TORKOL-4160 file (C-alpha; in steps of 0.2 Angstrom, whole numbers, padded with zeros to 4 digits, m for minus):
251
<pt num="1" X="m0027" Y="m0115" Z="0041"/>
<pt num="2" X="m0026" Y="m0096" Z="0037"/>
<pt num="3" X="m0027" Y="m0089" Z="0019"/>
<pt num="4" X="m0009" Y="m0084" Z="0020"/>
<pt num="5" X="m0001" Y="m0098" Z="0029"/>
<pt num="6" X="0017" Y="m0101" Z="0025"/>
<pt num="7" X="0019" Y="m0084" Z="0016"/>
<pt num="8" X="0030" Y="m0070" Z="0020"/>
<pt num="9" X="0023" Y="m0052" Z="0017"/>
<pt num="10" X="0032" Y="m0036" Z="0016"/>
<pt num="11" X="0020" Y="m0021" Z="0020"/>
<pt num="12" X="0027" Y="m0004" Z="0019"/>
<pt num="13" X="0020" Y="0010" Z="0029"/>
<pt num="14" X="0013" Y="m0003" Z="0041"/>
<pt num="15" X="0016" Y="0007" Z="0057"/>
<pt num="16" X="m0001" Y="0016" Z="0056"/>
<pt num="17" X="m0017" Y="0017" Z="0047"/>
<pt num="18" X="m0021" Y="0005" Z="0033"/>
<pt num="19" X="m0004" Y="m0003" Z="0034"/>
<pt num="20" X="m0006" Y="m0007" Z="0052"/>
<pt num="21" X="m0023" Y="m0015" Z="0049"/>
<pt num="22" X="m0017" Y="m0025" Z="0035"/>
<pt num="23" X="m0002" Y="m0031" Z="0045"/>
<pt num="24" X="m0013" Y="m0037" Z="0059"/>
<pt num="25" X="m0025" Y="m0046" Z="0047"/>
<pt num="26" X="m0011" Y="m0054" Z="0037"/>
<pt num="27" X="m0003" Y="m0061" Z="0053"/>
<pt num="28" X="m0020" Y="m0068" Z="0059"/>
<pt num="29" X="m0021" Y="m0076" Z="0042"/>
<pt num="30" X="m0005" Y="m0085" Z="0045"/>
<pt num="31" X="0008" Y="m0074" Z="0036"/>
<pt num="32" X="0025" Y="m0069" Z="0043"/>
<pt num="33" X="0024" Y="m0050" Z="0041"/>
<pt num="34" X="0038" Y="m0037" Z="0039"/>
<pt num="35" X="0033" Y="m0021" Z="0046"/>
<pt num="36" X="0043" Y="m0009" Z="0035"/>
<pt num="37" X="0041" Y="0009" Z="0040"/>
<pt num="38" X="0051" Y="0025" Z="0043"/>
<pt num="39" X="0042" Y="0027" Z="0060"/>
<pt num="40" X="0052" Y="0013" Z="0068"/>
<pt num="41" X="0044" Y="0015" Z="0085"/>
<pt num="42" X="0027" Y="0013" Z="0078"/>
<pt num="43" X="0033" Y="m0002" Z="0068"/>
<pt num="44" X="0039" Y="m0010" Z="0083"/>
<pt num="45" X="0023" Y="m0008" Z="0092"/>
<pt num="46" X="0013" Y="m0016" Z="0078"/>
<pt num="47" X="0026" Y="m0031" Z="0078"/>
<pt num="48" X="0024" Y="m0033" Z="0096"/>
<pt num="49" X="0005" Y="m0033" Z="0095"/>
<pt num="50" X="0006" Y="m0047" Z="0082"/>
<pt num="51" X="0019" Y="m0057" Z="0093"/>
<pt num="52" X="0007" Y="m0055" Z="0108"/>
<pt num="53" X="m0007" Y="m0063" Z="0097"/>
<pt num="54" X="0005" Y="m0078" Z="0093"/>
<pt num="55" X="0009" Y="m0071" Z="0076"/>
<pt num="56" X="0026" Y="m0068" Z="0067"/>
<pt num="57" X="0032" Y="m0051" Z="0063"/>
<pt num="58" X="0048" Y="m0040" Z="0062"/>
<pt num="59" X="0049" Y="m0022" Z="0062"/>
<pt num="60" X="0062" Y="m0014" Z="0051"/>
<pt num="61" X="0066" Y="0005" Z="0049"/>
<pt num="62" X="0064" Y="0008" Z="0031"/>
<pt num="63" X="0064" Y="0023" Z="0019"/>
<pt num="64" X="0055" Y="0017" Z="0004"/>
<pt num="65" X="0063" Y="0031" Z="m0007"/>
<pt num="66" X="0081" Y="0025" Z="m0003"/>
<pt num="67" X="0088" Y="0010" Z="m0012"/>
<pt num="68" X="0100" Y="0005" Z="0002"/>
<pt num="69" X="0087" Y="0006" Z="0015"/>
<pt num="70" X="0075" Y="m0005" Z="0005"/>
<pt num="71" X="0089" Y="m0018" Z="0002"/>
<pt num="72" X="0093" Y="m0019" Z="0020"/>
<pt num="73" X="0075" Y="m0022" Z="0024"/>
<pt num="74" X="0074" Y="m0036" Z="0011"/>
<pt num="75" X="0090" Y="m0044" Z="0018"/>
<pt num="76" X="0082" Y="m0043" Z="0036"/>
<pt num="77" X="0066" Y="m0051" Z="0029"/>
<pt num="78" X="0075" Y="m0065" Z="0021"/>
<pt num="79" X="0086" Y="m0068" Z="0036"/>
<pt num="80" X="0071" Y="m0069" Z="0047"/>
<pt num="81" X="0058" Y="m0079" Z="0037"/>
<pt num="82" X="0068" Y="m0086" Z="0022"/>
<pt num="83" X="0058" Y="m0080" Z="0008"/>
<pt num="84" X="0046" Y="m0067" Z="0001"/>
<pt num="85" X="0029" Y="m0070" Z="m0007"/>
<pt num="86" X="0020" Y="m0054" Z="m0005"/>
<pt num="87" X="0024" Y="m0036" Z="m0007"/>
<pt num="88" X="0011" Y="m0023" Z="m0002"/>
<pt num="89" X="0017" Y="m0006" Z="m0007"/>
<pt num="90" X="0006" Y="0004" Z="0005"/>
<pt num="91" X="0018" Y="0019" Z="0010"/>
<pt num="92" X="0013" Y="0035" Z="0003"/>
<pt num="93" X="0001" Y="0050" Z="0005"/>
<pt num="94" X="m0003" Y="0068" Z="0002"/>
<pt num="95" X="0001" Y="0083" Z="0012"/>
<pt num="96" X="m0009" Y="0100" Z="0015"/>
<pt num="97" X="0004" Y="0108" Z="0004"/>
<pt num="98" X="m0004" Y="0100" Z="m0011"/>
<pt num="99" X="m0015" Y="0111" Z="m0022"/>
<pt num="100" X="m0021" Y="0113" Z="m0040"/>
<pt num="101" X="m0007" Y="0113" Z="m0054"/>
<pt num="102" X="m0006" Y="0132" Z="m0054"/>
<pt num="103" X="m0004" Y="0134" Z="m0036"/>
<pt num="104" X="0005" Y="0119" Z="m0030"/>
<pt num="105" X="0023" Y="0121" Z="m0024"/>
<pt num="106" X="0035" Y="0112" Z="m0037"/>
<pt num="107" X="0044" Y="0103" Z="m0023"/>
<pt num="108" X="0027" Y="0096" Z="m0017"/>
<pt num="109" X="0025" Y="0088" Z="m0034"/>
<pt num="110" X="0042" Y="0080" Z="m0033"/>
<pt num="111" X="0039" Y="0074" Z="m0015"/>
<pt num="112" X="0023" Y="0065" Z="m0021"/>
<pt num="113" X="0032" Y="0058" Z="m0036"/>
<pt num="114" X="0047" Y="0052" Z="m0025"/>
<pt num="115" X="0036" Y="0044" Z="m0011"/>
<pt num="116" X="0021" Y="0037" Z="m0020"/>
<pt num="117" X="0028" Y="0033" Z="m0037"/>
<pt num="118" X="0047" Y="0031" Z="m0035"/>
<pt num="119" X="0044" Y="0021" Z="m0019"/>
<pt num="120" X="0032" Y="0009" Z="m0027"/>
<pt num="121" X="0044" Y="0007" Z="m0042"/>
<pt num="122" X="0059" Y="0004" Z="m0031"/>
<pt num="123" X="0049" Y="m0009" Z="m0020"/>
<pt num="124" X="0044" Y="m0018" Z="m0036"/>
<pt num="125" X="0061" Y="m0018" Z="m0044"/>
<pt num="126" X="0070" Y="m0025" Z="m0028"/>
<pt num="127" X="0057" Y="m0037" Z="m0022"/>
<pt num="128" X="0051" Y="m0045" Z="m0038"/>
<pt num="129" X="0067" Y="m0056" Z="m0041"/>
<pt num="130" X="0064" Y="m0064" Z="m0024"/>
<pt num="131" X="0046" Y="m0068" Z="m0028"/>
<pt num="132" X="0051" Y="m0075" Z="m0044"/>
<pt num="133" X="0063" Y="m0087" Z="m0035"/>
<pt num="134" X="0049" Y="m0094" Z="m0025"/>
<pt num="135" X="0039" Y="m0098" Z="m0040"/>
<pt num="136" X="0027" Y="m0082" Z="m0040"/>
<pt num="137" X="0016" Y="m0072" Z="m0028"/>
<pt num="138" X="0007" Y="m0056" Z="m0026"/>
<pt num="139" X="0011" Y="m0038" Z="m0027"/>
<pt num="140" X="m0001" Y="m0025" Z="m0021"/>
<pt num="141" X="0002" Y="m0007" Z="m0025"/>
<pt num="142" X="m0008" Y="0008" Z="m0018"/>
<pt num="143" X="m0016" Y="0021" Z="m0030"/>
<pt num="144" X="m0031" Y="0031" Z="m0026"/>
<pt num="145" X="m0048" Y="0034" Z="m0032"/>
<pt num="146" X="m0043" Y="0052" Z="m0036"/>
<pt num="147" X="m0032" Y="0044" Z="m0050"/>
<pt num="148" X="m0049" Y="0037" Z="m0057"/>
<pt num="149" X="m0061" Y="0052" Z="m0055"/>
<pt num="150" X="m0050" Y="0067" Z="m0051"/>
<pt num="151" X="m0052" Y="0078" Z="m0035"/>
<pt num="152" X="m0049" Y="0096" Z="m0034"/>
<pt num="153" X="m0034" Y="0103" Z="m0024"/>
<pt num="154" X="m0023" Y="0087" Z="m0025"/>
<pt num="155" X="m0015" Y="0088" Z="m0042"/>
<pt num="156" X="0003" Y="0082" Z="m0036"/>
<pt num="157" X="m0004" Y="0067" Z="m0027"/>
<pt num="158" X="m0016" Y="0063" Z="m0041"/>
<pt num="159" X="m0002" Y="0063" Z="m0054"/>
<pt num="160" X="0009" Y="0051" Z="m0043"/>
<pt num="161" X="m0005" Y="0039" Z="m0040"/>
<pt num="162" X="m0010" Y="0039" Z="m0058"/>
<pt num="163" X="0007" Y="0034" Z="m0062"/>
<pt num="164" X="0006" Y="0020" Z="m0049"/>
<pt num="165" X="m0010" Y="0013" Z="m0058"/>
<pt num="166" X="m0001" Y="0013" Z="m0075"/>
<pt num="167" X="0014" Y="0005" Z="m0068"/>
<pt num="168" X="0003" Y="m0009" Z="m0060"/>
<pt num="169" X="m0005" Y="m0013" Z="m0077"/>
<pt num="170" X="0012" Y="m0014" Z="m0085"/>
<pt num="171" X="0020" Y="m0025" Z="m0072"/>
<pt num="172" X="0005" Y="m0037" Z="m0073"/>
<pt num="173" X="0009" Y="m0040" Z="m0091"/>
<pt num="174" X="0027" Y="m0041" Z="m0089"/>
<pt num="175" X="0027" Y="m0054" Z="m0075"/>
<pt num="176" X="0012" Y="m0064" Z="m0077"/>
<pt num="177" X="0023" Y="m0078" Z="m0085"/>
<pt num="178" X="0032" Y="m0078" Z="m0069"/>
<pt num="179" X="0016" Y="m0082" Z="m0059"/>
<pt num="180" X="0017" Y="m0064" Z="m0051"/>
<pt num="181" X="0000" Y="m0056" Z="m0049"/>
<pt num="182" X="0001" Y="m0037" Z="m0049"/>
<pt num="183" X="m0014" Y="m0027" Z="m0043"/>
<pt num="184" X="m0018" Y="m0010" Z="m0035"/>
<pt num="185" X="m0030" Y="m0004" Z="m0022"/>
<pt num="186" X="m0038" Y="0013" Z="m0025"/>
<pt num="187" X="m0046" Y="0018" Z="m0008"/>
<pt num="188" X="m0057" Y="0033" Z="m0005"/>
<pt num="189" X="m0053" Y="0044" Z="0009"/>
<pt num="190" X="m0050" Y="0032" Z="0024"/>
<pt num="191" X="m0053" Y="0037" Z="0042"/>
<pt num="192" X="m0036" Y="0035" Z="0049"/>
<pt num="193" X="m0033" Y="0046" Z="0064"/>
<pt num="194" X="m0021" Y="0057" Z="0053"/>
<pt num="195" X="m0034" Y="0058" Z="0039"/>
<pt num="196" X="m0049" Y="0062" Z="0050"/>
<pt num="197" X="m0040" Y="0077" Z="0057"/>
<pt num="198" X="m0034" Y="0083" Z="0040"/>
<pt num="199" X="m0051" Y="0082" Z="0031"/>
<pt num="200" X="m0058" Y="0095" Z="0043"/>
<pt num="201" X="m0049" Y="0109" Z="0033"/>
<pt num="202" X="m0044" Y="0100" Z="0017"/>
<pt num="203" X="m0051" Y="0108" Z="0001"/>
<pt num="204" X="m0064" Y="0097" Z="m0007"/>
<pt num="205" X="m0063" Y="0084" Z="0006"/>
<pt num="206" X="m0081" Y="0085" Z="0012"/>
<pt num="207" X="m0087" Y="0084" Z="m0006"/>
<pt num="208" X="m0076" Y="0069" Z="m0009"/>
<pt num="209" X="m0082" Y="0060" Z="0007"/>
<pt num="210" X="m0100" Y="0063" Z="0002"/>
<pt num="211" X="m0098" Y="0053" Z="m0014"/>
<pt num="212" X="m0096" Y="0037" Z="m0003"/>
<pt num="213" X="m0113" Y="0030" Z="m0006"/>
<pt num="214" X="m0109" Y="0016" Z="0007"/>
<pt num="215" X="m0103" Y="0028" Z="0020"/>
<pt num="216" X="m0086" Y="0031" Z="0028"/>
<pt num="217" X="m0071" Y="0019" Z="0025"/>
<pt num="218" X="m0060" Y="0013" Z="0039"/>
<pt num="219" X="m0042" Y="0005" Z="0038"/>
<pt num="220" X="m0050" Y="m0012" Z="0041"/>
<pt num="221" X="m0061" Y="m0010" Z="0026"/>
<pt num="222" X="m0046" Y="m0008" Z="0014"/>
<pt num="223" X="m0036" Y="m0022" Z="0023"/>
<pt num="224" X="m0049" Y="m0034" Z="0018"/>
<pt num="225" X="m0046" Y="m0030" Z="m0001"/>
<pt num="226" X="m0027" Y="m0031" Z="0002"/>
<pt num="227" X="m0030" Y="m0049" Z="0010"/>
<pt num="228" X="m0040" Y="m0054" Z="m0006"/>
<pt num="229" X="m0026" Y="m0048" Z="m0017"/>
<pt num="230" X="m0013" Y="m0056" Z="m0007"/>
<pt num="231" X="m0021" Y="m0073" Z="m0006"/>
<pt num="232" X="m0024" Y="m0087" Z="m0018"/>
<pt num="233" X="m0043" Y="m0081" Z="m0019"/>
<pt num="234" X="m0037" Y="m0069" Z="m0032"/>
<pt num="235" X="m0027" Y="m0082" Z="m0042"/>
<pt num="236" X="m0035" Y="m0076" Z="m0058"/>
<pt num="237" X="m0034" Y="m0057" Z="m0054"/>
<pt num="238" X="m0020" Y="m0047" Z="m0061"/>
<pt num="239" X="m0018" Y="m0029" Z="m0068"/>
<pt num="240" X="m0034" Y="m0024" Z="m0059"/>
<pt num="241" X="m0037" Y="m0008" Z="m0049"/>
<pt num="242" X="m0048" Y="m0013" Z="m0035"/>
<pt num="243" X="m0058" Y="0002" Z="m0028"/>
<pt num="244" X="m0065" Y="m0001" Z="m0010"/>
<pt num="245" X="m0072" Y="0017" Z="m0011"/>
<pt num="246" X="m0090" Y="0015" Z="m0005"/>
<pt num="247" X="m0095" Y="0019" Z="m0023"/>
<pt num="248" X="m0087" Y="0036" Z="m0024"/>
<pt num="249" X="m0081" Y="0032" Z="m0042"/>
<pt num="250" X="m0099" Y="0031" Z="m0048"/>
<pt num="251" X="m0112" Y="0045" Z="m0049"/>
């Protein structure tokens, strides 16, 4: 029996990168997976990949920053699988427009806040009542190791991800009595195709990657941490910030 057998997991931003790797792994471990992504074509490909491996998944076009879109996705999840046990707020990310606090465009700050922090807040707000109804479960949020150590040139993203870390700890206290574990993952730069292309020119990226004492991180590495937090293996873990970062937060 898989570690997530009988569970339903919503993974946002699951059409590519870390989300895709996590969806594939969760499905292999027995979960029914909701592939929630604004990239519907990509989400469908992941759902098809899971189905071809005899897993269970649906793809739902989802904008995590829009309440009605999230509510529609949740309705489809319940219609398809009957319950929700796990929410992995994976959607987010920075853009090349990010910069230091003086030079960053103001609208880039609000973009980061809306996608990374508001999107996480909204997902938790709307999904937690359904996890309460099944007697508890797991929420996994996505912060970043830049929120733990700082990194030059990404002050908008760092601020948003710092908010996610703080929100995670608050929710863990709020909902422990409901048997909901709330944790966050703080990855290092992870070699998705999009990120691998971006770091060639990103300010400070080479220095940041060089801090990874265990070498480069790949989506599959982060997915393993997500699986631990989603499964009963982490039954006594809540309010934690897990950092699968190759040691980049240590000197």
